[in-house]
C-alpha positions in Angstrom: 18.9 111.9 -163.3 17.2 109.2 -165.3 13.6 109.3 -166.7 12.3 107.3 -163.8 13.9 109.7 -161.3 12.5 112.8 -163.1 9.0 111.2 -163.1 9.2 110.5 -159.4 10.4 114.0 -158.7 7.5 115.5 -160.7 4.9 113.3 -158.9 6.4 114.3 -155.6 6.2 118.0 -156.4 2.6 117.6 -157.6 1.7 115.7 -154.4 3.3 118.4 -152.2 1.3 121.1 -154.1 -1.9 119.2 -153.5 -1.2 118.8 -149.8 -0.6 122.6 -149.6 -3.9 123.2 -151.3 -5.7 120.7 -149.0 -4.2 122.1 -145.8 -5.5 125.6 -146.6 -9.1 124.6 -147.1 -10.8 126.3 -144.2 -14.5 127.3 -143.8 -15.1 129.7 -140.9 -18.5 129.1 -139.3 -20.5 128.4 -136.9 -23.0 126.6 -136.7 -25.5 125.4 -133.5 -26.0 127.0 -133.6 -23.9 127.1 -134.0 -23.9 125.1 -133.7 -23.8 126.1 -133.2 -23.2 127.5 -133.3 -21.6 127.2 -135.8 -21.1 127.1 -138.9 -19.1 125.2 -141.6 -15.5 124.3 -140.6 -13.6 121.3 -142.1 -12.7 119.7 -138.8 -12.3 116.5 -137.0 -13.6 115.5 -133.6 -10.8 114.3 -131.4 -11.4 112.3 -128.2 -13.9 113.9 -125.9 -12.8 116.5 -123.4 -14.2 116.7 -119.9 -17.7 118.2 -119.9 -18.5 121.1 -117.5 -18.5 119.8 -114.0 -21.9 118.8 -112.7 -23.1 121.6 -110.5 -24.7 121.5 -107.1 -28.1 123.0 -106.3 -29.0 126.3 -104.7 -31.8 128.9 -104.9 -31.7 131.3 -107.9 -33.8 134.5 -107.8 -34.2 134.6 -111.6 -34.9 130.9 -112.4 -35.4 129.2 -109.1 -32.4 127.0 -109.9 -28.8 127.9 -109.1 -26.4 124.9 -109.3 -23.0 126.6 -109.7 -20.7 125.5 -112.4 -17.1 124.4 -111.8 -15.1 127.2 -110.4 -12.6 129.0 -112.7 -10.2 131.8 -112.4 -12.6 134.1 -114.1 -15.8 132.9 -112.3 -17.5 135.2 -109.9 -20.4 134.7 -107.4 -23.3 137.1 -107.8 -25.5 138.6 -105.1 -28.0 135.9 -105.8 -25.4 133.3 -105.1 -25.2 132.1 -108.7 -21.8 131.4 -110.1 -21.2 132.6 -113.7 -18.2 131.3 -115.6 -16.8 134.0 -118.0 -13.8 132.0 -119.1 -13.2 131.7 -122.9 -12.8 128.0 -123.7 -13.7 125.6 -126.6 -16.8 123.6 -126.5 -16.6 120.0 -125.5 -16.5 117.5 -128.4 -19.1 114.9 -129.2 -17.4 111.5 -128.9 -16.3 110.0 -132.2 -18.5 107.2 -133.3 -21.7 108.8 -132.0 -24.5 108.1 -134.5 -26.6 111.1 -135.5 -30.3 110.4 -136.4 -33.5 112.2 -136.1 -33.5 112.3 -132.3 -30.9 112.6 -129.5 -28.5 109.7 -129.5 -27.9 107.5 -126.5 -26.3 109.5 -123.7 -27.7 112.8 -124.8 -31.1 114.4 -124.0 -31.3 116.9 -126.9 -30.4 116.9 -130.6 -30.2 120.6 -131.1 -29.2 120.9 -134.8 -27.1 119.6 -137.7 -25.9 121.9 -140.5 -25.6 120.4 -144.0 -23.2 122.4 -146.2 -24.8 123.1 -149.6 -23.5 124.7 -152.8 -25.5 125.9 -155.7 -24.7 124.6 -159.2 -23.1 128.0 -160.0 -20.9 127.8 -157.0 -20.0 124.2 -157.7 -18.7 125.4 -161.1 -16.7 128.2 -159.6 -15.0 126.3 -156.8 -12.2 123.7 -157.3 -13.6 120.2 -157.3 -11.6 119.1 -154.4 -12.7 122.1 -152.3 -16.4 121.5 -153.2 -16.0 117.8 -152.3 -14.7 118.4 -148.9 -16.9 121.5 -148.3 -20.0 119.2 -148.3 -18.6 116.2 -146.6 -18.6 117.3 -142.9 -21.8 118.4 -141.1 -21.6 120.6 -138.0 -23.7 119.1 -135.2 -24.8 120.3 -131.7 -26.0 118.1 -128.9 -27.0 118.9 -125.3 -27.4 117.0 -122.1 -29.8 118.2 -119.4 -30.7 116.7 -116.1 -33.3 117.1 -113.5 -32.3 117.8 -109.9 -34.3 118.2 -106.7 -34.7 121.9 -107.5 -35.2 121.8 -111.3 -33.5 121.2 -114.6 -29.9 122.2 -115.4 -27.8 122.3 -118.5 -25.1 119.7 -117.9 -23.2 119.9 -121.2 -23.4 121.3 -124.8 -21.0 119.6 -127.3 -20.2 119.9 -130.9 -18.9 117.6 -133.6 -18.7 116.9 -137.3 -20.7 114.1 -138.8 -20.2 112.4 -142.1 -21.9 109.7 -144.1 -20.4 106.3 -143.3 -22.0 103.4 -145.0 -25.4 105.0 -144.9 -25.2 106.3 -141.3 -24.2 109.8 -140.1 -21.4 109.3 -137.6 -19.3 111.8 -135.7 -15.7 111.5 -136.9 -12.2 112.7 -136.1 -9.1 112.8 -138.2 -7.8 109.4 -137.2 -11.2 107.7 -136.5 -13.4 107.9 -139.6 -14.8 104.4 -139.1 -14.3 103.5 -142.8 -15.8 106.7 -144.1 -14.4 107.8 -147.5 -12.4 110.9 -146.7 -10.2 110.7 -149.8 -6.4 111.2 -150.0 -6.3 114.4 -148.0 -9.3 114.1 -145.7 -7.4 113.1 -142.6 -4.9 115.9 -143.0 -7.7 118.5 -143.7 -9.6 117.4 -140.6 -6.6 117.5 -138.3 -5.4 120.9 -139.6 -8.8 122.5 -139.3 -9.6 121.1 -135.9 -7.2 123.8 -134.7 -9.4 126.5 -136.2 -12.6 125.3 -134.5 -10.7 125.3 -131.1 -9.7 128.9 -131.7 -12.8 130.2 -133.4 -15.8 128.6 -131.6 -15.5 129.7 -128.0 -17.5 129.9 -124.8 -18.4 133.5 -123.8 -20.3 132.8 -120.6 -21.8 129.8 -118.7 -24.3 129.5 -116.0 -26.0 126.4 -114.6 -28.8 126.8 -117.2 -27.1 128.7 -120.1 -24.2 128.4 -122.5 -23.3 131.4 -124.6 -20.7 130.9 -127.3 -19.4 132.8 -130.3 -18.3 131.4 -133.7 -16.1 133.5 -135.9 -17.6 133.4 -139.3 -17.1 134.7 -142.9 -20.6 135.9 -144.1 -21.8 137.1 -147.4 -22.8 140.8 -147.1 -24.0 142.1 -150.5 -21.3 141.1 -152.9 -18.6 140.9 -150.2 -17.4 138.2 -147.8 -17.0 139.8 -144.4 -15.6 138.4 -141.1 -18.4 138.5 -138.5 -19.6 136.7 -135.4 -22.4 134.2 -135.0 -23.5 134.3 -131.4 -25.3 131.2 -130.0 -27.3 130.9 -126.8 -28.4 127.4 -125.5 -30.5 127.4 -122.4 -32.7 125.0 -120.5 -35.9 126.0 -118.8 -35.4 125.0 -115.1 -39.1 124.4 -114.7 -40.1 122.5 -117.8 -36.7 121.1 -119.0 -37.3 122.4 -122.5 -34.2 123.7 -124.3 -34.0 126.8 -126.4 -31.4 127.7 -129.1 -31.0 131.2 -130.3 -28.5 132.5 -132.9 -27.9 136.0 -134.0 -25.4 137.8 -136.2 -23.0 140.5 -135.0 -20.7 142.8 -137.0 -17.5 143.8 -135.3 -14.9 146.5 -135.1 -11.7 146.5 -133.1 -13.4 147.1 -129.8 -17.2 146.6 -130.2 -20.0 144.4 -131.6 -23.2 145.6 -133.2 -26.4 143.9 -134.3 -26.1 143.0 -138.0 -29.7 142.0 -138.7 -33.1 143.1 -137.6 -34.0 139.7 -136.2 -32.5 136.9 -134.1 -33.3 133.3 -135.0 -35.0 130.7 -132.7 -33.8 127.3 -133.9 -36.3 124.5 -133.2 -34.8 121.3 -131.7 -33.7 118.7 -134.3 -33.3 121.3 -137.1 -31.5 120.0 -140.2 -30.3 123.2 -141.8 -29.2 123.5 -145.4 -26.2 125.7 -144.8 -25.7 127.5 -148.1 -22.2 128.6 -149.0 -21.1 131.5 -151.2 -18.0 131.2 -153.4 -15.9 134.2 -154.6 -13.8 133.1 -157.5 -11.4 136.1 -157.1 -10.5 134.8 -153.6 -9.2 131.5 -155.1 -5.6 132.1 -156.1 -3.9 129.4 -158.3 -6.6 127.0 -157.2 -6.0 127.7 -153.5 -9.0 129.2 -151.6 -8.1 132.0 -149.2 -10.0 132.2 -145.9 -12.5 134.6 -147.6 -13.1 132.4 -150.6 -16.1 130.8 -149.0 -18.8 132.4 -146.8 -22.1 131.6 -145.3 -24.9 133.0 -147.3 -27.2 133.6 -144.3 -27.6 133.2 -140.6 -28.9 129.7 -139.7 -32.6 129.9 -140.3 -35.4 129.0 -137.8 -38.1 131.3 -136.5 -37.2 134.9 -136.9 -37.9 137.2 -133.9 -37.6 141.0 -134.2 -35.3 142.5 -131.7 -38.0 145.1 -130.8 -40.2 142.3 -129.4 -38.1 142.2 -126.2 -37.1 145.8 -125.1 -33.6 145.9 -123.8 -32.5 142.5 -125.3 -30.6 144.1 -128.2 -28.4 146.0 -125.8 -27.4 142.9 -123.9 -27.0 140.8 -127.1 -24.1 142.9 -128.4 -21.9 142.9 -125.2 -18.4 141.7 -126.1 -17.1 141.3 -122.5 -19.9 140.4 -120.1 -20.2 141.1 -116.4 -21.9 138.4 -114.3 -25.0 140.6 -113.9 -25.3 141.1 -117.7 -25.1 137.4 -118.3 -28.0 136.7 -115.8 -30.0 139.6 -117.3 -29.5 138.2 -120.8 -30.5 134.7 -119.7 -33.6 135.9 -118.0 -34.8 137.7 -121.1 -34.0 134.8 -123.4 -35.8 132.3 -121.1 -38.9 134.5 -121.2 -38.6 134.7 -125.0 -38.2 131.0 -125.4 -41.2 130.3 -123.3 -43.3 132.7 -125.3 -42.2 131.1 -128.6 -43.2 127.6 -127.5 -46.5 128.6 -126.0 
């Protein structure tokens, strides 16, 4: 092989190595909240999926609003004639091209939160430059759409997406639609590969006409370790006032159960721009390739901390792994009362 052939082969091998490195850059999150919540994942937002079907109205003993969500194989009707969807499914996606500002964009009623990945100077020095670059490029975003019916407000949809800076604006992007945003040589590939992870790791747990409960599989820093945990998000709308509430709490997990991992849950004010700090473990970066535990969230998304003891019985419901319909309605009732008390 001639000199030109050897050079070409060397460049090809180097390029393939970089693509392998890029394709393995995954941040488990999180965020809205979530965020969900959330959460820092390198993901794209593909074309929007259908939102949860618009429910019809009925009477609800707990909230005076009971528009049932679309029927599913796992849905069940309670004695109060409220339909609770217990099917595990990914969250709908915010349509690509949606501009994220300080308030809800057109077509949405609530801008819940946006998480801005942040690395300290020390962590920037420890992480490969390409990893640090992509880690801070994409911002986990949560939006909600509520609507008023004859009997009160309902939660029509909660959707997630990833925003990036495009010519001075924050736009929701997907792997093949970055609208001229500078994603670099490997950005499209990284976005496409990691979209698979958010589909698998950020999942609905339960849905009622006024509540969405979802879990995000996350890697969290616990002491000096990076540990796989769960960030649970609850988004609900007050059927009387139309106000939305976002709660996030951290769960530790074993093979069969969850447990409360912190003394407080977090109430996330609407429109929160969270600096989502990331921890880097250099010993989890092998030959320049980060393992899934190389990066972790330093802390639970921060808002207004609320001690679990403030609401007797809430902690017991908050750790349920597989809910019954009655447990979902009980949890919603307690969170609704807590949200009202926080905003009084």
